[in-house]
N, C-alpha and C positions, 0 to 999 in steps of 0.2 A: 357142663366144662365151664372150667373159668371163660375160656375166649369167647364162647356166645354171648355170657351172659355182660361183658365188654362190650364185644359190638353190637349188642342192643342201642346203645351213647346215640342222638341222630339224629331225624328221620328225611323225609325225600328232599326237600327244602330247607333243612340246616344241615347234613351232612357230614356225619362224629366231625371234628374240627382235626383229631392225628391226622386223617385220611387225609394225601397229597400226593396228586398225578405229577408223575416223573418220565423222565428218557430209560427205558425198560433194558435192562441191565443181564448180563449171562448170569449174575449169580438168582437172579429173583427164580429157573430153570423148573427148580425144586419147590418154590412156593406155587408158578402157575399152574405143573402138573400136580401138585395133592388136589385141587381145588375142580384139574380141572376132567381128570382121568375117568368119574363116573357123570360125562354132565348128560349124558343119554341114556342109559346104564335100561333105558330100557326101550332101545331100539337094536336093531339087527343091526346096524354101524356107528362103532364110538366114535369120540371125539378126535378131529384133530390132532388138538392142540398139541397137546402132547408129545408130536410126535415131529411137531414145525415148531413152536414155539423157540430152540437153537437154531435155528438157521434163523428163521428172520428178527432174532436180536446181532447174530451174528452178519445182517444183512444189508440190515437198516443202513442210509445214509440221506444223502441230494435230495430222491426222492419217495420213500419211507422212513415212516417212524414206527416203532411200537411202542404203545403207551400200558407204564399199570400205573393204580392206585395203590400208595406205600399207605401201609401204617405203623406210623413210627412205632420205634422201640420194642417194636417185637421178635422175638430170638425166632419162634416157633413155626416154621412157613406156614405150616395148619390157618396162621392165622396173617402172618405178613404182609402178603399180599390182597388187598379189596378187589380188584379186579383187571383186564387186562385188555386192547384193542389192541390194531394195528390200522396207520393208514395209510391208501397206497396213491402218487397223483400216477395219473395216465397221457394220456392226450387230450389238448384244446383246453387247458382250465379245468379238467374236469379230474375228480378224486374217485377210491374207493374205502372204505370199509366196514372191515371184518375183525372174525374173529372179538368179540363182545362174547365175553362172560366175566363173572357177579361172583364173588366166593357165597358160597351160600350161608353163611356166614355175617355177609353185610349188605346181604337185599332188603329192599325196603329203606334204603341210607342215603339214599340220591347218587350212587356210585356209575351207571351206569351215564348219568346227565353229566360230571365230574370227564369222564374221562371221550364224551361223544366230543364234549366243546372245547377240550382240549384237544383231538383231532380237530376240529374245525377251524381253530386258534390256527395250527398248524396248517392246516392246507389253504386256508385265507393268507398267510402269509407269504406262502408259496405260490401267488396269483391265480388258482381253483378259486369255481366260480359256484362249484354245484356239487355234490357227494352225493353215491347214492351204495345199498348197501342188496343183499339181500339171502331171503330168509326163507326158510322151509318153510312150509304151507302146513307143515306139522307141527308146529314151533310156537305156540298159541303165546307164549311167555316170550318168547322174541321180539314179534310181529307187536303189543302189546307194550311191552316197553318201548316199539322204533317210532310206533306215534307218537307215545307219550311224553321223549324229547324229541318235536319237530323232522319227524320222517314221515312224508304224503307217499301214499299208491300211489305202483310210477306203470308196471308189466306185469303180467303174470304169462311165468311159460312151462311148460313143460318136455323133457326131454324124450325123442324119436332115437330107434337103434337098429338100424336097416343090419345084419349081419353080411359081412364083408363074402364077397363071390365075386369070383374074374367072369361070373353072368352074368350078374347084377341080378335083381330079384328076383324072386322067381317068376315064370313064364303063368301057373295060376293066381297071380296078384291079382293079372286083367287090367282095362284103363288103358293097353297099349295104344301109342298113336304114332303112326310109322313118321308121318310129315314133321315129326319134332330130330331134333339134333344137338347134340352139345357141344357146349365151346368150353375155352376156354377167357374168353375175350370179356374183360373188366367192365369196358362198354356197356356190353351186354349185359349183365349181370346188375350195373349197377340200374338200369334201364329195368329190369324183374323187379326190383326192390325198391325204389319210388311209388310212392301210391299204393306199393303191393298193402294185401291186410296186415302181411308180417309188419310191413313200417308202424304201421299206424294201428295196432293193437300193443305193441313192443314199445311206442313212444318214438322213433328210430333207431332202437337198443341191440345190441347187435355187440356177442363174446368180442371182449376186448383182448388184439395182438398184445397184450403187453404185459398183464397179469392176468394168472391165472383165475376157471372164477369171478372175476369181472365182467358185468357188461356197458361199452363206453358210447359212444352218438357215431353213428357207423358211415364211412362218409364212400363217397369214391376217391378219393387221394390215397385212402388204405386200401381200396379190391384197388388198383394201382399198384400200387408198390408189394401185395404180395403175389401176385399175378407177373412181378418180374420176376421172386425169387417161387420160380414152379416145384424146381428141385422134384426127387419123382414123385410116381402116382401121375395121374390126368392133368393135375395143376395147384396149386392152392386155390383156387378163383374158378367155381365148374358154376358155368349155365345152358339155359336152357330155352330155345329159340323156335318159331314154325314158322309157318306163312305169317299170321297174322303180328307178329310182333314177339319181344320178349318174354320168355314164360315160367320160367323159376329160377334159383340161386341158390348157391355159398358159398362160403369159403373153410376153408379147413387151418384151426389155429395152430392146430401143434398133433404129438404127434406122443404118450405118456406114457413109464410102467405103472403098475399098480394090484395092489394082489387079488388073487378071485375073489376073498368075501369082502373087499376095500376096507381090513381092520387093519393091516401090517403081517397079516398069515395068509397063507396058500400060496399057490405058486404065479409068478407074475404073471399078466398080464395090459399088452398093449395092445394102448387107445386109439383112436384116430378120432378127433374132435372136432367137430363140422362149426360153424361163430353161429351160424343163424340160415334157417330152410323156411325159402318166402317161394311160393306158387299160384299158379294163375288157378288151376284147374285140377282133376284128380289124375289127369295126364300127364301133366306138368307133375305132377310129385310124381308120379310115377320115372319116368326118367329122371329128374331129382334124384332119387332114394336109389337108382338102379345104377347112377352116376357113383353115387355116395358109399355103396357095397364094392364096388368094383376097381373105386381111387383108392378104401380103405385092404383092401386082398393086395395090390400091388405092393403095399407098401410092409406084407405081411401083417397087416393088425390083426387084434381074435376079435377086438370091438370095437362098434362105434358108441358114437355121441350126436347127436344132434338138434342146435336149438330150436324150438316150435311155439309160435306163442298158445296161451291155453283157448284156443275158440271150439266150438265145436265141430268147424269145416276140419280145420288142421288135423285136430285129435283122433278124425273120425276115416280121414284121407289114411290115413300114418291105420290106423284098424285095419278099411277096407282092403287095402298092400299087403294087409300081416308084418308085419311089420310090425315088429314090440316096442312096451312103450312104458315109458314110466310109470309107476302106481299117482303117486300122486305129483301136483306142477309146485313151482316156489316163486314166490314172490320177490322183487326188486321193490325200492320206495328211496325216494329222492330227501336234498334240501339245501334252501337255495341259502351261496352263504353271500350273497351277497343283505339277504336281509339280517335283520339283529335278531337270528335264532338263539338267542338268552331267553328272550319274552314269546318264545313260541312250547307247542306243545301242549301237556294238560301235566295227568300227577305221575310222580315215577315208582 
């Protein structure tokens, strides 16, 4: 095709001069959907970008910016946009990048680097000093691209899925300790988090309450704010303590509706999401995940997901308690916005 031939100009260090990064517009939606609808055609769950791009552009503002790589003079939607990414501000100088996609016709031309640096520049101008991304562990191309443009590996996590139940985990899962009690005290939760294996292995990160899918540094202040917004269920913050002190903690980030197959089709299900699960031992894990199961049931949720560090202990504890576990982990990578990031990275 003519578009593919024309797109061959330029390389990773000298991109096609016709490609210019700019703020995304509603009129870009057709082009973005055209090259993202089959991003992961070999996976059961398709790309979410075709469903959310329009909302992204509409909601762009002082704390969020969506960028596209515009190929000047192209009227064909298949070739008019070379790539897309969104950068969002979180709290305390942190930013989150997501949705990096490069049109297959323009791969190998440095498009991801152009888009990434545009996002970095914008976030730094807003006062951010660090930016992070999440990449599925099976996405080898995404991982390679992220490292090549300056992101560094930071944390690895997995989802575990206690089944909502007013009775908590099934009795057969064992490891019960009657001396443990559940509390909504954010101070106990913070004590359970500080210095925990989860805190260390996740580099202090947990799910943000400001942006879905994003991770940011967990603080005592955030736990206190969530505890004040208890709402329904057991409470937004849940901790476990015993005679020896704090033993486990989590916090609920949100509830949301999602189709049964995760791809926009099927009957919707209500999910309850928890920002991190940290525990000292198997008994603490059982008490905490039982509390999650009860909290989700009280909210009327059909399913749950709890972020835990990708460690042999955390994952095997969940398995021992007969809690469903995600098939694969996910990775978080970070970039320092106080550095000269244009001199970092390797090949694109």
